[in-house]
Every structure is written in C-alpha cells, then in structure tokens.
C-alpha positions in Angstrom: -22.9 -4.7 -8.8 -24.2 -1.5 -8.7 -27.3 -2.9 -5.7 -24.9 -4.5 -3.7 -22.8 -1.4 -3.5 -26.2 0.4 -2.5 -27.4 -2.2 -0.1 -24.0 -1.9 1.4 -24.0 2.1 1.2 -27.8 1.9 3.2 -26.2 -0.4 6.0 -23.8 1.7 6.6 -25.9 4.6 6.9 -28.5 2.5 9.0 -25.5 1.7 11.2 -24.1 5.1 11.5 -27.9 6.7 12.2 -28.2 4.2 14.7 -24.9 5.0 16.7 -25.7 9.1 16.7 -29.2 8.2 17.9 -27.9 5.9 20.6 -25.2 8.6 21.5 -27.1 12.0 21.4 -25.5 13.1 24.8 -23.4 16.0 25.1 -19.9 15.4 26.7 -17.1 18.5 27.5 -13.6 18.1 25.6 -11.5 19.8 27.4 -7.8 21.0 25.3 -5.6 20.8 28.8 -6.3 19.6 31.7 -7.7 21.5 33.9 -5.1 21.9 36.9 -2.7 22.9 33.8 -5.0 25.5 32.5 -5.1 27.0 35.6 -1.3 27.2 35.8 -0.7 28.7 32.6 -3.9 31.0 32.8 -5.2 29.6 29.4 -8.6 31.0 28.9 -11.5 28.5 29.8 -13.7 29.3 26.7 -11.0 28.2 25.0 -10.1 24.9 27.0 -13.3 23.2 26.3 -15.8 22.8 24.0 -19.3 20.9 24.6 -20.1 18.6 21.9 -22.6 15.6 21.5 -21.3 12.2 21.8 -21.7 11.5 17.7 -19.7 14.1 16.9 -16.9 13.0 18.7 -17.2 9.2 17.9 -17.1 10.3 14.2 -14.5 12.4 14.1 -12.3 9.6 15.7 -13.2 7.8 13.1 -12.5 10.2 10.1 -9.3 11.6 11.6 -8.1 8.0 12.2 -8.8 7.3 8.5 -7.1 10.6 7.2 -4.6 9.5 9.5 -3.4 6.1 7.7 -4.7 7.6 4.4 -1.2 9.5 4.7 0.7 7.3 6.4 0.3 4.8 4.0 1.0 7.5 1.1 4.2 8.3 2.6 4.9 4.6 3.2 4.6 3.9 -0.7 6.4 6.9 -1.9 9.6 4.6 -2.7 7.1 2.3 -4.6 5.9 4.8 -6.7 9.5 7.0 -7.5 10.2 3.0 -8.4 7.5 2.8 -11.1 7.8 6.3 -12.3 11.8 5.3 -13.0 11.1 2.1 -14.7 8.2 4.1 -16.9 10.6 6.8 -18.0 13.2 3.7 -18.8 10.7 2.2 -20.7 9.9 4.9 -22.8 13.6 5.5 -23.3 14.0 2.3 -24.4 10.6 2.2 -26.9 12.3 5.7 -28.1 15.1 4.3 -28.9 14.1 0.8 -30.6 11.8 2.7 -32.8 15.0 5.1 -33.9 17.0 1.6 -34.8 14.5 0.2 -36.6 13.8 3.5 -38.6 17.7 3.9 -39.3 18.2 0.2 -40.2 14.7 0.2 -42.7 16.1 3.9 -44.5 18.7 1.8 -46.6 17.6 -1.2 -47.7 14.4 -2.0 -49.3 14.3 -5.8 -48.2 14.6 -5.1 -44.5 11.7 -2.4 -44.7 9.4 -5.1 -46.2 10.3 -7.8 -43.1 9.3 -5.0 -41.2 
C-alpha cells in the first residue's frame, strides 16, 4: 500500500513539474482595471505584479482547495453538533446505568453474584 501511495505522489509531482515547465512565461496580474485605478488614483506599483504563469495556476488550485475545505467544514457544523450531543447523552446514560448497577447490588448478595 505504501508503494502505491509513493507512485501516486510521484505521478502528481511529474504532472506538476510538467505544468510548471510548460507555463514559465510571465504574466501581469492587476488588482484593479486600469481605468478604475486611474480614476481613484491608485498607485501603479501596488496595482500590478508580474509572476510566472505556473505560480498563478498553482495559487488558484490551492485557493480553490482551501475555499472548498472551509465551505465543507462550515456545512458539516450541524452534523458535528449532533454528534457531540449524542456523545454527551451516551456518556450520561452510561454513568446512570453504572450508578443503578452499583446501587442495586449493594444490598443484595444474590444480585451481586448474578452481575
């Protein structure tokens, strides 16, 4: 099983390296459209950044994964809350059963033998 995991990780690494090598060209990312930046007098050095295209692609993939993880975590809040309620109820009932067993068997030796 370990070798399959290593093979999958190696295949992913090869794909990522291939994508990075194929997309080494520089692209300019603008925070605001040029017309809007001129209108509000936004500084030009803060408006744009030049990066290799593969960094933009990888940042988009990582950002999408993080957004999906957070969305799913928020969506499952109700399920986690119900599970915590069930765990507390189960612990309370277990304590109650243990208390009833100890109370019931303290006075009767025959019942203590049966338990």
